[in-house]
KEKE-3310 file (N, C-alpha, C; in steps of 0.2 Angstrom, whole numbers, plus 5000, padded with zeros to 4 digits):
npx = (5119:5109:5105:5093:5086:5081:5086:5094:5110:5123:5137:5146:5151:5162:5178:5188:5204:5214:5230:5245:5261:5275:5283:5283:5282:5296:5303:5296:5292:5302:5299:5304:5307:5300:5290:5288:5289:5278:5267:5269:5266:5252:5247:5249:5241:5230:5213:5217:5222:5232:5242:5253:5262:5270:5284:5295:5299:5299:5299:5284:5277:5268:5250:5235:5223:5211:5193:5177:5165:5153:5147:5146:5140:5124:5112:5105:5105:5116:5125:5124:5131:5144:5159:5165:5154:5147:5154:5151:5137:5137:5144:5135:5124:5129:5133:5121:5114:5122:5121:5108:5109:5118:5119:5123:5131:5146:5149:5160:5172:5176:5191:5196:5210:5226:5240:5248:5245:5242:5239:5232:5238:5250:5259:5253:5255:5249:5251:5247:5233:5215:5211:5207:5209:5211:5215:5211:5199:5194:5191:5202:5205:5211:5206:5212:5215:5205:5207:5219:5214:5207:5217:5229:5225:5216:5202:5185:5179:5170:5155:5149:5159:5167:5159:5158:5171:5172:5162:5168:5179:5171:5166:5177:5177:5165:5169:5179:5172:5164:5173:5180:5192:5201:5199:5203:5215:5229:5235:5244:5243:5234:5223:5223:5220:5220:5216:5203:5197:5197:5189:5177:5174:5172:5160:5152:5151:5143:5132:5127:5125:5114:5104:5104:5095:5085:5089:5086:5093:5094:5087:5082:5083:5100:5107:5109:5121:5127:5131:5139:5150:5155:5158:5168:5178:5181:5186:5197:5207:5211:5222:5229:5228:5234:5247:5251:5251:5262:5273:5272:5270:5261:5259:5253:5255:5258:5246:5235:5222:5214:5208:5203:5192:5187:5184:5174:5165:5162:5157:5145:5139:5135:5127:5117:5110:5108:5110:5119:5123:5127:5140:5150:5166:5175:5172:5173:5178:5184)
npy = (4513:4511:4512:4505:4517:4514:4502:4491:4491:4480:4483:4475:4466:4471:4477:4491:4493:4503:4510:4500:4496:4489:4478:4465:4448:4437:4422:4418:4419:4430:4446:4457:4475:4490:4494:4482:4473:4476:4474:4460:4456:4460:4452:4439:4441:4450:4450:4438:4423:4419:4429:4427:4420:4429:4440:4453:4471:4487:4493:4499:4515:4519:4522:4531:4529:4516:4516:4516:4508:4504:4515:4524:4518:4514:4513:4511:4524:4529:4521:4526:4538:4537:4530:4519:4515:4511:4499:4491:4490:4483:4471:4466:4463:4453:4443:4440:4435:4423:4417:4412:4403:4393:4380:4381:4392:4401:4417:4429:4440:4457:4466:4482:4491:4501:4503:4492:4475:4463:4446:4429:4423:4428:4444:4457:4470:4485:4484:4471:4471:4468:4454:4437:4427:4411:4405:4412:4416:4428:4443:4455:4472:4487:4502:4511:4504:4505:4517:4515:4505:4513:4523:4516:4504:4508:4507:4511:4513:4517:4515:4502:4495:4493:4486:4474:4469:4466:4457:4447:4443:4437:4427:4418:4415:4407:4397:4391:4387:4377:4368:4369:4375:4366:4355:4357:4364:4376:4377:4385:4393:4395:4385:4381:4377:4388:4399:4394:4394:4408:4413:4407:4413:4426:4423:4420:4432:4439:4431:4435:4449:4448:4443:4453:4463:4456:4454:4464:4476:4485:4498:4497:4487:4484:4496:4496:4504:4502:4488:4489:4495:4485:4475:4482:4484:4470:4467:4475:4470:4458:4444:4445:4458:4465:4459:4463:4476:4478:4471:4470:4459:4443:4429:4414:4403:4409:4413:4417:4422:4423:4429:4446:4444:4432:4435:4444:4437:4427:4433:4439:4427:4423:4434:4435:4423:4420:4409:4398:4385:4387:4391:4382:4380:4371:4359:4359:4368:4385)
npz = (4579:4592:4609:4620:4630:4643:4646:4658:4663:4667:4674:4681:4673:4666:4668:4672:4672:4670:4668:4667:4673:4665:4653:4641:4645:4650:4641:4630:4612:4604:4597:4585:4585:4578:4563:4556:4566:4574:4566:4564:4577:4578:4567:4574:4585:4585:4588:4594:4602:4612:4620:4629:4622:4615:4616:4622:4620:4627:4645:4651:4656:4671:4669:4668:4681:4684:4682:4691:4684:4688:4694:4684:4673:4670:4663:4647:4641:4646:4639:4627:4628:4632:4629:4636:4643:4633:4629:4640:4638:4625:4629:4638:4631:4621:4630:4636:4625:4621:4633:4633:4623:4626:4636:4653:4652:4655:4661:4654:4659:4653:4652:4653:4648:4648:4640:4646:4653:4665:4663:4664:4654:4652:4652:4643:4631:4623:4610:4605:4602:4604:4614:4618:4633:4636:4648:4659:4655:4650:4641:4634:4632:4625:4623:4614:4603:4594:4588:4581:4572:4563:4559:4556:4550:4541:4542:4542:4555:4570:4581:4579:4573:4584:4591:4584:4585:4599:4600:4592:4600:4610:4603:4603:4617:4617:4609:4617:4628:4622:4619:4607:4603:4610:4603:4590:4590:4585:4572:4559:4543:4527:4527:4539:4557:4565:4557:4554:4566:4569:4559:4562:4574:4569:4562:4573:4578:4569:4571:4584:4581:4572:4581:4591:4594:4601:4613:4622:4624:4614:4605:4593:4578:4570:4559:4540:4539:4551:4550:4539:4544:4552:4543:4536:4545:4548:4535:4535:4543:4538:4534:4521:4517:4528:4527:4515:4516:4525:4520:4507:4500:4499:4510:4511:4519:4531:4536:4549:4552:4541:4525:4519:4512:4516:4530:4530:4523:4532:4543:4537:4534:4547:4551:4542:4543:4557:4564:4573:4569:4556:4556:4554:4551:4550:4543:4529:4514:4516)
capx = (5118:5105:5103:5086:5088:5079:5089:5098:5117:5127:5144:5151:5154:5168:5182:5192:5210:5218:5237:5249:5268:5279:5283:5281:5286:5302:5302:5292:5295:5304:5297:5308:5303:5298:5284:5287:5288:5271:5263:5269:5262:5245:5245:5248:5237:5224:5208:5220:5221:5237:5247:5258:5267:5274:5288:5299:5296:5301:5294:5279:5276:5261:5246:5229:5220:5205:5187:5172:5160:5146:5144:5145:5136:5119:5107:5106:5106:5123:5129:5124:5134:5150:5162:5166:5148:5145:5157:5147:5131:5138:5146:5129:5120:5132:5132:5113:5112:5125:5118:5102:5110:5123:5118:5128:5136:5149:5151:5167:5173:5180:5195:5199:5217:5229:5248:5250:5241:5244:5234:5234:5241:5256:5259:5252:5255:5243:5252:5244:5226:5211:5212:5204:5214:5207:5217:5207:5192:5193:5193:5206:5204:5214:5201:5216:5215:5200:5210:5223:5210:5206:5223:5234:5223:5212:5195:5180:5178:5163:5153:5147:5165:5169:5154:5160:5178:5171:5158:5172:5182:5167:5166:5182:5175:5161:5173:5182:5166:5161:5179:5182:5199:5205:5199:5206:5222:5230:5239:5244:5242:5228:5218:5225:5215:5220:5211:5196:5194:5196:5183:5171:5173:5169:5153:5148:5150:5137:5126:5125:5122:5107:5100:5105:5089:5081:5092:5083:5098:5094:5080:5079:5088:5105:5105:5114:5127:5130:5133:5145:5156:5158:5161:5174:5183:5183:5191:5204:5211:5212:5229:5231:5228:5239:5254:5253:5253:5268:5279:5271:5268:5256:5262:5247:5257:5259:5240:5232:5215:5209:5209:5198:5186:5184:5182:5168:5160:5159:5153:5139:5135:5132:5122:5111:5107:5106:5110:5126:5125:5130:5146:5155:5172:5180:5170:5175:5182:5182)
capy = (4508:4515:4508:4507:4521:4511:4496:4491:4489:4476:4485:4471:4462:4475:4480:4496:4493:4508:4508:4495:4496:4482:4476:4458:4443:4433:4415:4417:4421:4437:4449:4463:4481:4494:4493:4475:4469:4478:4470:4453:4455:4460:4446:4434:4441:4454:4445:4431:4418:4418:4434:4424:4417:4434:4443:4459:4477:4491:4494:4504:4519:4519:4527:4534:4524:4514:4519:4512:4508:4503:4521:4528:4514:4511:4512:4512:4531:4530:4518:4530:4544:4535:4524:4513:4512:4507:4493:4488:4488:4478:4465:4463:4460:4447:4438:4439:4431:4417:4413:4409:4398:4388:4377:4382:4397:4405:4424:4431:4448:4461:4470:4488:4493:4505:4502:4485:4472:4456:4441:4422:4421:4432:4451:4460:4477:4487:4482:4465:4472:4465:4446:4433:4423:4405:4403:4416:4417:4435:4447:4461:4477:4493:4506:4515:4500:4507:4523:4511:4502:4518:4526:4511:4499:4511:4505:4517:4513:4518:4511:4495:4492:4491:4480:4468:4467:4463:4451:4442:4440:4433:4421:4414:4412:4402:4391:4389:4384:4372:4364:4369:4376:4361:4349:4359:4367:4383:4377:4391:4392:4397:4381:4379:4378:4395:4403:4392:4397:4415:4414:4405:4419:4431:4421:4420:4439:4440:4428:4440:4455:4446:4442:4457:4467:4452:4454:4469:4481:4490:4501:4495:4483:4488:4498:4494:4508:4498:4482:4491:4497:4479:4472:4486:4482:4463:4467:4479:4465:4452:4443:4447:4465:4467:4457:4467:4483:4477:4468:4471:4452:4439:4423:4410:4399:4412:4416:4416:4424:4423:4435:4450:4442:4427:4437:4447:4432:4423:4438:4439:4421:4423:4439:4434:4417:4420:4402:4396:4379:4389:4393:4377:4382:4365:4353:4359:4374:4391)
capz = (4585:4597:4615:4623:4636:4649:4648:4664:4662:4672:4673:4684:4667:4663:4673:4670:4677:4669:4665:4671:4672:4663:4646:4639:4650:4647:4640:4624:4606:4603:4590:4584:4585:4572:4560:4554:4572:4576:4561:4566:4584:4576:4564:4578:4591:4585:4589:4595:4608:4618:4620:4632:4617:4612:4621:4619:4621:4633:4650:4650:4663:4674:4666:4672:4685:4681:4685:4694:4679:4691:4695:4677:4667:4673:4658:4640:4640:4648:4634:4621:4629:4635:4625:4641:4645:4626:4629:4644:4634:4620:4632:4641:4625:4619:4635:4636:4619:4622:4639:4631:4618:4628:4643:4658:4649:4660:4659:4654:4660:4649:4655:4649:4650:4644:4640:4647:4657:4667:4662:4665:4648:4652:4652:4636:4630:4619:4603:4603:4600:4608:4614:4623:4636:4639:4655:4664:4652:4650:4635:4636:4627:4625:4618:4609:4597:4589:4584:4576:4567:4558:4556:4554:4545:4536:4543:4543:4562:4572:4586:4577:4572:4590:4594:4580:4588:4605:4598:4589:4605:4614:4599:4606:4623:4615:4607:4623:4632:4618:4618:4600:4603:4612:4598:4583:4590:4582:4567:4555:4536:4524:4528:4546:4562:4568:4552:4554:4573:4568:4554:4566:4578:4565:4561:4579:4579:4565:4574:4589:4578:4570:4587:4597:4597:4605:4620:4626:4626:4609:4604:4586:4574:4568:4552:4535:4540:4556:4547:4534:4549:4554:4537:4534:4550:4546:4529:4536:4547:4534:4533:4515:4517:4533:4525:4509:4519:4529:4517:4499:4497:4503:4511:4513:4524:4537:4538:4555:4553:4535:4521:4520:4509:4520:4536:4528:4521:4538:4547:4534:4535:4553:4552:4537:4545:4564:4566:4575:4565:4549:4557:4554:4547:4550:4539:4522:4512:4519)
cpx = (5115:5103:5096:5088:5086:5082:5094:5105:5120:5135:5149:5154:5160:5171:5187:5198:5215:5225:5240:5257:5271:5278:5281:5285:5292:5299:5298:5295:5296:5302:5301:5304:5302:5292:5283:5285:5280:5266:5263:5265:5254:5243:5244:5242:5231:5218:5211:5219:5226:5243:5253:5264:5272:5278:5292:5296:5299:5296:5290:5278:5269:5257:5240:5226:5214:5199:5182:5166:5153:5143:5143:5140:5130:5113:5109:5108:5113:5128:5129:5128:5142:5153:5163:5159:5145:5148:5153:5140:5132:5140:5140:5125:5123:5132:5125:5112:5115:5123:5112:5103:5114:5121:5124:5133:5139:5151:5158:5168:5177:5184:5198:5205:5220:5237:5249:5245:5243:5238:5237:5238:5248:5254:5258:5253:5250:5244:5249:5237:5222:5212:5208:5209:5210:5209:5213:5200:5190:5195:5197:5206:5207:5210:5205:5216:5211:5202:5215:5219:5208:5213:5228:5232:5218:5204:5191:5179:5171:5161:5151:5154:5168:5165:5156:5167:5176:5167:5163:5176:5178:5165:5171:5180:5170:5164:5177:5177:5164:5167:5182:5189:5203:5205:5203:5213:5222:5235:5239:5243:5235:5222:5219:5219:5215:5215:5204:5193:5193:5189:5177:5169:5170:5161:5149:5147:5144:5131:5123:5122:5115:5102:5100:5099:5085:5083:5090:5087:5097:5087:5077:5085:5094:5104:5110:5121:5131:5134:5139:5151:5159:5161:5168:5179:5185:5188:5197:5209:5212:5220:5232:5232:5234:5246:5256:5255:5260:5274:5278:5270:5264:5259:5256:5249:5258:5252:5238:5225:5211:5210:5203:5192:5183:5181:5175:5163:5157:5155:5146:5135:5131:5126:5116:5107:5104:5107:5117:5128:5128:5137:5152:5160:5177:5178:5172:5179:5180:5183)
cpy = (4512:4510:4510:4511:4518:4505:4496:4488:4485:4478:4480:4466:4465:4478:4485:4496:4499:4506:4504:4496:4489:4481:4469:4453:4439:4426:4414:4418:4428:4440:4456:4469:4484:4491:4485:4471:4470:4474:4463:4452:4455:4454:4440:4434:4446:4449:4438:4428:4418:4423:4432:4421:4423:4438:4449:4465:4481:4491:4500:4508:4518:4524:4529:4528:4522:4518:4514:4513:4507:4510:4525:4525:4511:4509:4513:4519:4532:4527:4522:4537:4543:4529:4518:4510:4508:4500:4488:4485:4482:4471:4462:4460:4454:4442:4436:4434:4424:4413:4410:4403:4392:4386:4378:4387:4400:4412:4425:4438:4451:4466:4476:4490:4498:4504:4495:4482:4465:4451:4434:4419:4424:4440:4453:4467:4479:4485:4476:4466:4468:4457:4443:4428:4417:4403:4406:4417:4424:4438:4454:4466:4484:4498:4510:4511:4503:4513:4520:4508:4507:4521:4522:4506:4502:4509:4511:4518:4515:4514:4504:4492:4489:4485:4474:4465:4463:4457:4445:4439:4435:4426:4416:4411:4406:4396:4388:4385:4377:4366:4364:4370:4370:4355:4351:4362:4374:4383:4383:4389:4394:4392:4378:4380:4385:4399:4401:4394:4404:4417:4412:4410:4425:4429:4421:4428:4441:4437:4433:4446:4453:4446:4447:4461:4463:4451:4459:4475:4487:4492:4499:4490:4487:4490:4495:4498:4504:4492:4484:4492:4490:4475:4476:4484:4475:4463:4470:4475:4458:4450:4445:4454:4468:4465:4461:4474:4483:4476:4469:4464:4448:4432:4419:4406:4402:4415:4413:4417:4424:4429:4440:4448:4436:4430:4441:4442:4428:4427:4438:4433:4421:4428:4438:4428:4417:4413:4399:4389:4381:4392:4388:4378:4376:4359:4353:4365:4380:4397)
cpz = (4591:4603:4617:4630:4642:4651:4654:4662:4668:4671:4677:4679:4664:4668:4670:4674:4675:4666:4670:4668:4670:4656:4646:4644:4646:4645:4634:4618:4605:4597:4590:4584:4578:4569:4558:4561:4575:4572:4563:4573:4582:4572:4568:4583:4590:4584:4591:4601:4613:4617:4624:4628:4614:4617:4618:4621:4627:4639:4649:4657:4665:4671:4670:4676:4682:4684:4687:4689:4682:4693:4689:4673:4670:4668:4651:4638:4641:4642:4628:4621:4630:4631:4630:4642:4639:4626:4634:4641:4629:4624:4635:4636:4623:4624:4636:4631:4620:4628:4638:4626:4620:4635:4647:4656:4655:4658:4659:4655:4655:4653:4651:4652:4646:4645:4641:4653:4659:4666:4664:4659:4647:4652:4645:4636:4624:4611:4600:4601:4605:4608:4619:4626:4639:4646:4660:4662:4653:4643:4638:4630:4629:4620:4613:4603:4592:4585:4579:4571:4561:4555:4553:4549:4540:4536:4544:4551:4564:4577:4585:4575:4578:4593:4590:4583:4594:4604:4596:4595:4610:4610:4601:4612:4622:4613:4612:4627:4629:4617:4611:4599:4605:4607:4592:4584:4587:4576:4562:4547:4534:4526:4535:4551:4565:4563:4553:4561:4572:4564:4558:4571:4575:4563:4567:4580:4575:4568:4579:4586:4575:4575:4592:4599:4601:4612:4625:4627:4620:4607:4597:4583:4571:4560:4547:4536:4546:4554:4542:4538:4551:4549:4535:4539:4549:4540:4531:4540:4544:4534:4527:4515:4522:4530:4519:4511:4522:4525:4509:4496:4502:4504:4515:4519:4531:4540:4545:4556:4547:4531:4522:4518:4513:4527:4535:4526:4527:4542:4544:4534:4542:4554:4548:4540:4552:4567:4567:4571:4558:4550:4558:4549:4547:4546:4532:4520:4516:4514)
residu = (MET:ASP:PHE:ASP:ASP:ASP:ALA:ARG:LEU:ASP:ALA:SER:GLN:VAL:GLU:ASP:VAL:GLY:GLY:ARG:ARG:GLY:GLY:MET:PRO:ARG:GLY:GLY:ILE:ALA:ILE:GLY:GLY:GLY:ALA:ALA:GLY:ILE:ILE:ALA:LEU:ILE:LEU:ALA:LEU:ILE:PHE:GLY:LEU:ASN:PRO:GLY:ASP:ILE:THR:GLY:GLY:ALA:GLU:GLN:PRO:ALA:LEU:GLN:PRO:GLY:SER:ASP:LEU:THR:GLN:GLN:CYS:ARG:THR:GLY:ALA:ASP:ALA:ASP:GLN:SER:GLU:LYS:CYS:ARG:VAL:VAL:GLY:VAL:VAL:ASN:SER:ILE:GLN:ASN:TYR:TRP:GLY:GLN:ARG:ILE:ASP:GLY:TYR:THR:PRO:ALA:LYS:THR:VAL:LEU:PHE:SER:GLY:ALA:VAL:ARG:THR:ALA:CYS:GLY:THR:ALA:ASP:SER:SER:VAL:GLY:PRO:PHE:TYR:CYS:PRO:ALA:ASP:GLN:LYS:VAL:TYR:LEU:ASP:LEU:GLY:PHE:PHE:ASN:ASP:LEU:ARG:THR:ARG:PHE:GLY:ALA:GLU:GLY:GLY:PRO:PHE:ALA:GLN:ALA:TYR:VAL:ILE:ALA:HIS:GLU:TYR:GLY:HIS:HIS:VAL:GLN:ASP:LEU:LEU:GLY:THR:MET:GLN:ARG:PHE:GLY:GLN:GLY:ARG:GLY:ALA:GLU:GLY:ALA:SER:VAL:ARG:LEU:GLU:LEU:GLN:ALA:ASP:CYS:TYR:ALA:GLY:ILE:TRP:ALA:HIS:ASN:ALA:VAL:GLY:THR:GLY:PHE:TYR:ALA:LYS:PRO:PHE:SER:ASP:ALA:ASP:ILE:ARG:GLU:ALA:LEU:ASP:ALA:ALA:SER:ALA:VAL:GLY:ASP:ASP:ARG:ILE:GLN:GLU:GLN:ALA:THR:GLY:ARG:ILE:ASP:ARG:ASP:ALA:PHE:THR:HIS:GLY:THR:SER:ALA:GLN:ARG:THR:LYS:TRP:PHE:LYS:ASN:GLY:TYR:GLU:SER:GLY:ASP:PRO:ALA:ARG:CYS:ASP:THR:PHE:SER:GLY:GLY:ILE)
# end
């Protein structure tokens, strides 16, 4: 994944807030500690929609302060050298694409945090993974998640795996703007609305990947190796794979995001077609 060195970045689309003190808010569903509790949090919220529904966890100490990305991230050359600037470049490209596709597109800011963060959906800590909050229309991301993606979930990782995760979250923003979330809700189960929303967001991530070079931020189209990173990441966070890893069994009634095969299938549908109309996960089988 090679950025155009001369591409101008808009770092105002990404805010680095650093560390935040505080655990999860009161008043939601309590999730127990330990490995099973962490996996349950991830099942509910990794690439998820409402971290305010999850509570529990100890208070977190304050961590490092945030940084002014407008001073660090100015060109594509910066994005090739810095992880945070790479996030800026990816976000810029994603929003450039959807801004051309959706009339009246409203940009969504990405918030980088460490430890815990306050959102309009509640206070979330790093265990929830990346998420989109419809209440404030922001994407929240702790960069430490990408290490977990490799060490805990066995994914290959890499820059394009990161890009896929971010593009997936912006897929939720697109659903929010189009009213898809409001129409279909978040029912669980293998055929439920939550799975269909998540698979559509995977497809939207593939749509962006197909069209990304046309946004002016990349020097050349993505390579086969780049796409393999995305497919590997999608497979690593399938419900069946995570459930089997955590409990040794698969419960289809508890699915929230789709199987590994479904997640890779729908990303590929988007990437190979480049057409958002091919991302209808609600009309038939998935």
